[in-house]
C-alpha positions as CSV (number, residue, x, y, z in Angstrom):
1,M,-28.7,-21.5,9.4
2,R,-26.8,-24.8,9.7
3,V,-23.1,-24.0,10.0
4,L,-20.0,-26.1,9.8
5,V,-17.2,-24.9,12.1
6,T,-13.8,-26.7,11.7
7,G,-11.4,-26.5,14.6
8,A,-14.5,-26.2,16.8
9,A,-12.8,-27.4,20.0
10,G,-10.0,-24.9,19.6
11,F,-9.7,-21.5,21.3
12,L,-11.2,-19.4,18.5
13,G,-13.4,-22.2,17.1
14,S,-15.2,-22.7,20.4
15,H,-15.9,-19.0,21.0
16,L,-17.2,-18.7,17.4
17,T,-19.5,-21.7,18.0
18,D,-20.9,-20.1,21.1
19,R,-21.6,-16.9,19.1
20,L,-23.4,-18.7,16.3
21,L,-25.5,-20.8,18.7
22,G,-26.3,-17.6,20.6
23,E,-27.7,-16.2,17.4
24,G,-30.0,-19.2,17.0
25,H,-28.1,-21.2,14.4
26,S,-27.3,-24.9,14.4
27,V,-23.6,-25.9,14.4
28,L,-21.8,-29.0,13.3
29,G,-18.4,-28.7,14.9
30,V,-15.5,-30.9,13.7
31,D,-12.0,-31.2,15.2
32,N,-9.3,-33.9,15.1
33,L,-8.3,-32.8,18.7
34,S,-4.6,-32.6,17.7
35,T,-4.5,-29.2,19.5
36,G,-8.2,-28.7,20.3
37,D,-9.6,-29.5,23.7
38,L,-13.0,-31.1,24.4
39,G,-13.1,-29.0,27.6
40,N,-13.6,-25.9,25.4
41,I,-17.0,-27.3,24.3
42,A,-18.0,-29.3,27.4
43,H,-20.6,-26.7,28.3
44,L,-22.4,-27.6,25.0
45,A,-23.0,-31.2,25.9
46,N,-26.7,-30.7,26.3
47,E,-27.2,-28.2,23.5
48,P,-29.5,-29.8,20.9
49,R,-28.4,-27.4,18.1
50,F,-24.7,-28.4,18.5
51,V,-23.3,-31.7,17.1
52,F,-19.6,-32.5,17.5
53,E,-17.7,-35.0,15.4
54,Q,-14.0,-35.9,15.9
55,K,-12.7,-35.7,12.3
56,D,-9.6,-34.8,10.4
57,I,-10.5,-32.4,7.6
58,C,-7.5,-33.6,5.6
59,Q,-9.8,-36.6,4.9
60,S,-12.6,-35.8,2.5
61,F,-16.0,-35.8,4.2
62,D,-19.6,-34.7,3.5
63,P,-21.4,-32.9,6.4
64,G,-24.6,-32.7,4.5
65,K,-26.3,-29.4,3.6
66,V,-24.8,-26.4,5.3
67,D,-25.4,-22.7,4.8
68,A,-22.0,-21.5,5.9
69,V,-18.5,-22.9,6.5
70,F,-16.0,-21.4,9.0
71,N,-12.6,-23.0,8.5
72,M,-10.8,-22.4,11.8
73,A,-8.7,-25.6,11.8
74,S,-5.0,-25.4,12.2
75,P,-2.3,-25.5,14.9
76,A,-1.8,-21.8,15.7
77,S,1.0,-21.3,18.2
78,P,4.7,-21.9,17.5
79,P,5.2,-24.9,19.8
80,E,2.2,-26.6,18.3
81,Y,3.0,-26.0,14.6
82,L,6.7,-26.8,15.0
83,K,5.7,-30.1,16.6
84,L,3.1,-30.8,14.0
85,A,4.9,-29.3,11.0
86,I,3.7,-31.6,8.2
87,E,0.2,-31.7,9.7
88,T,0.1,-27.9,9.7
89,L,1.1,-27.8,6.0
90,R,-1.5,-30.4,5.2
91,V,-4.4,-28.7,7.0
92,G,-3.6,-25.5,5.2
93,S,-3.6,-27.2,1.8
94,V,-5.5,-30.4,1.7
95,G,-7.8,-29.5,4.6
96,T,-8.6,-26.1,3.2
97,E,-9.4,-27.6,-0.2
98,N,-11.7,-30.2,1.3
99,T,-13.7,-27.5,3.1
100,L,-13.9,-25.3,0.0
101,E,-15.3,-28.3,-1.9
102,I,-18.0,-28.5,0.8
103,A,-18.9,-24.8,0.4
104,Q,-19.0,-25.2,-3.4
105,K,-21.2,-28.3,-3.3
106,Y,-23.8,-26.7,-1.0
107,D,-23.5,-23.1,-2.3
108,A,-22.5,-22.1,1.3
109,A,-20.7,-18.9,2.4
110,Y,-17.1,-19.6,3.3
111,L,-14.7,-17.9,5.7
112,H,-11.1,-19.0,6.1
113,A,-9.2,-18.0,9.2
114,S,-5.8,-16.7,8.0
115,T,-3.2,-14.9,10.0
116,S,-1.0,-11.8,10.5
117,E,1.9,-14.3,10.0
118,C,1.2,-13.8,6.3
119,Y,3.1,-10.6,6.7
120,G,6.2,-12.3,8.3
121,D,8.6,-10.0,9.9
122,P,7.1,-6.9,8.3
123,L,9.0,-4.1,6.6
124,E,5.8,-2.1,6.5
125,H,4.3,-0.7,9.7
126,P,1.4,-0.9,10.5
127,Q,0.5,-3.7,8.2
128,T,-2.2,-3.0,5.6
129,E,-3.9,-5.8,3.6
130,S,-2.1,-4.7,0.4
131,Y,1.3,-5.4,1.9
132,W,2.7,-8.7,0.5
133,G,4.8,-9.5,3.5
134,N,8.4,-10.4,4.3
135,V,8.3,-14.2,4.9
136,N,11.2,-16.7,5.0
137,P,9.8,-19.5,2.9
138,V,12.2,-22.2,4.3
139,G,12.6,-21.0,7.9
140,P,11.3,-22.9,10.9
141,R,8.0,-20.9,11.0
142,S,7.4,-21.4,7.2
143,V,5.3,-24.5,7.9
144,Y,2.6,-22.2,9.4
145,D,3.3,-19.0,7.4
146,E,3.3,-20.6,4.0
147,A,0.4,-23.0,4.8
148,K,-1.7,-19.9,5.5
149,R,-0.4,-18.0,2.5
150,Y,-1.2,-20.9,0.2
151,A,-4.7,-21.3,1.8
152,E,-5.4,-17.7,1.0
153,S,-4.4,-18.2,-2.6
154,L,-6.6,-21.4,-2.8
155,T,-9.6,-19.6,-1.2
156,M,-9.3,-16.7,-3.8
157,A,-9.1,-19.3,-6.6
158,Y,-12.3,-20.9,-5.5
159,H,-13.9,-17.5,-5.4
160,R,-12.6,-16.3,-8.8
161,Y,-12.9,-19.5,-10.8
162,R,-15.7,-21.5,-9.1
163,G,-17.9,-18.7,-7.8
164,V,-17.7,-19.6,-4.1
165,N,-18.7,-16.8,-1.7
166,T,-15.4,-16.7,0.2
167,H,-14.0,-14.4,2.9
168,L,-10.5,-14.1,4.4
169,V,-9.7,-12.8,7.8
170,R,-6.2,-12.1,8.8
171,I,-6.2,-12.6,12.6
172,F,-3.7,-10.7,14.8
173,N,-2.7,-11.7,18.3
174,T,-5.8,-12.7,20.2
175,Y,-6.2,-13.8,23.9
176,G,-8.9,-14.6,26.4
177,P,-10.4,-17.5,28.3
178,R,-9.7,-21.0,26.7
179,L,-6.3,-19.8,25.3
180,H,-4.3,-22.9,26.0
181,P,-2.1,-22.2,29.1
182,S,1.0,-23.8,27.7
183,D,0.7,-22.9,24.0
184,G,3.7,-20.6,24.0
185,R,1.9,-17.4,23.2
186,V,2.8,-14.2,25.0
187,I,-0.3,-13.7,27.1
188,S,-0.7,-17.3,28.2
189,N,3.1,-17.6,29.0
190,F,3.1,-14.5,31.1
191,M,-0.2,-15.2,32.9
192,M,0.8,-18.7,33.9
193,Q,4.3,-17.7,34.9
194,A,3.0,-14.8,37.0
195,L,0.3,-16.9,38.7
196,R,2.9,-19.6,39.5
197,G,5.4,-17.0,40.8
198,E,7.9,-17.9,38.1
199,P,10.0,-15.5,36.2
200,L,8.3,-14.1,33.1
201,T,10.3,-15.1,30.0
202,V,11.1,-12.2,27.7
203,Y,12.7,-12.9,24.4
204,G,15.2,-10.5,23.1
205,D,15.2,-7.1,24.8
206,G,11.5,-7.0,25.1
207,Q,11.1,-3.9,22.8
208,Q,9.5,-6.0,20.1
209,T,5.8,-5.1,19.8
210,R,2.5,-6.9,19.6
211,S,-1.1,-5.8,19.4
212,F,-3.5,-7.9,21.6
213,C,-7.2,-8.3,20.7
214,F,-9.6,-9.8,23.2
215,V,-11.4,-12.8,21.8
216,S,-15.0,-11.5,21.9
217,D,-13.9,-8.5,19.8
218,L,-12.2,-10.8,17.3
219,I,-15.2,-13.1,17.0
220,D,-17.5,-10.1,16.3
221,G,-15.2,-9.0,13.5
222,I,-15.1,-12.5,12.0
223,V,-18.9,-12.8,12.0
224,R,-19.4,-9.4,10.4
225,L,-16.9,-10.2,7.7
226,S,-18.6,-13.5,6.9
227,R,-21.8,-11.6,6.1
228,S,-20.1,-8.9,4.0
229,D,-19.5,-8.6,0.3
230,E,-15.8,-8.4,0.8
231,H,-13.7,-11.3,-0.6
232,L,-10.1,-10.0,-0.3
233,P,-8.3,-10.3,3.1
234,V,-9.3,-8.1,6.0
235,N,-7.2,-7.5,9.1
236,I,-9.0,-8.1,12.4
237,G,-7.0,-7.2,15.5
238,N,-6.4,-4.5,18.0
239,P,-4.2,-1.6,16.6
240,V,-3.1,-0.5,20.1
241,E,0.6,-1.5,20.2
242,F,2.5,-2.7,23.3
243,T,6.1,-3.7,23.8
244,I,6.6,-7.1,25.3
245,L,7.9,-5.4,28.4
246,E,4.7,-3.3,28.7
247,C,2.6,-6.4,28.3
248,A,4.6,-8.1,31.1
249,Q,4.1,-5.1,33.4
250,A,0.3,-5.2,32.7
251,V,0.2,-8.9,33.6
252,L,2.1,-8.4,36.8
253,E,-0.3,-5.6,37.8
254,V,-3.5,-7.7,37.0
255,T,-2.2,-10.8,38.8
256,G,-0.5,-9.0,41.7
257,S,2.5,-11.2,41.1
258,K,6.0,-10.3,42.3
259,S,7.7,-12.3,39.5
260,E,10.9,-11.0,37.9
261,L,11.7,-11.0,34.2
262,L,14.0,-13.6,32.6
263,F,15.6,-12.5,29.3
264,K,16.3,-15.1,26.6
265,P,17.6,-14.9,23.0
266,L,15.0,-14.0,20.3
267,P,13.8,-17.0,18.3
268,Q,14.6,-17.1,14.6
269,D,12.3,-15.1,12.3
270,D,10.3,-13.9,15.3
271,P,8.6,-10.7,14.1
272,T,9.9,-7.5,15.8
273,R,6.8,-5.4,15.2
274,R,3.2,-6.4,14.7
275,K,0.3,-4.0,14.4
276,P,-2.8,-4.1,12.2
277,D,-4.1,-1.3,10.1
278,I,-7.8,-1.8,10.6
279,S,-9.0,1.0,8.3
280,K,-10.6,-1.5,6.0
281,A,-12.5,-3.3,8.8
282,K,-13.8,0.1,10.1
283,A,-14.9,1.2,6.7
284,I,-16.6,-2.0,5.3
285,L,-17.6,-3.7,8.6
286,G,-18.1,-0.9,11.0
287,W,-15.9,-2.8,13.3
288,E,-13.2,-1.9,15.8
289,P,-12.2,-3.5,19.1
290,K,-13.8,-2.3,22.3
291,I,-11.9,-4.1,25.1
292,S,-8.5,-2.7,26.4
293,L,-5.6,-5.0,27.2
294,R,-6.0,-4.3,31.0
295,E,-9.7,-5.1,30.9
296,G,-9.2,-8.2,28.8
297,L,-6.5,-9.5,31.1
298,E,-8.9,-9.0,34.0
299,L,-11.6,-10.9,32.1
300,S,-9.2,-13.7,31.5
301,L,-7.8,-14.0,35.0
302,D,-10.2,-16.5,36.5
303,F,-9.6,-18.9,33.5
304,F,-5.9,-18.8,34.0
305,K,-6.2,-19.2,37.7
306,S,-8.2,-22.4,37.1
307,K,-5.2,-23.8,35.1
308,V,-2.5,-23.2,37.7
């Protein structure tokens, strides 16, 4: 197949590109590099089946005939989407619509990368796909949360009313090599602080929870979903729940760091619990994660060491 991957120079987009190329497909990767990094795809410079174009998907474009579209384009961490607030709203709306138009024109399969942030600070635990969420529509994080919620609605509209073969993945916390070292997410923050010998920043009392999925597990789930007959959202993430303090301890053990913990106030609208119910993914995709947090941190260690 010839596949369009938007956000191809990003953390997830680059790993997805590697997976598709490894299966023998050709990939057109586009990215406006607002948060993407050409270093993530530098190893593909001599790959004849990969073409990269620096492009903003909020501008209409025609990539030519493609068999599948994976829309991975969006700032994804709080420091990024708070700095690029309007751009985040636009890529979730205008950019998503432009990529859906491409899928419709070429009768291509379409997968949109949504997020567990659609659940907001959840009142249901663990979160099932049928839960509608608890989102502050005008809070600081709304530029990301509501962009993703709108994109899901738009994607379903193209499926229902225009017959596009769409898929929606709700991605939970993911980590691994190529996760930007200063993007403000828990794993990258802790790994870089530990390796530098700095205090690990813990917000609140550290009892809030996250569920961390290693990147190769996530990409496998995304690819399986893209080839399924399921059109409604599907959670892809690791259901093993850790407190932030437990995550900090695991990072200290893997890095061998003697860093202490530094407690700071919890940011506004920061979710207190986050854990996917992956019953649906197990049932329809035969998917569940394989790599534990400790194993994933060890697999990520060399990458983070290279960024110190």
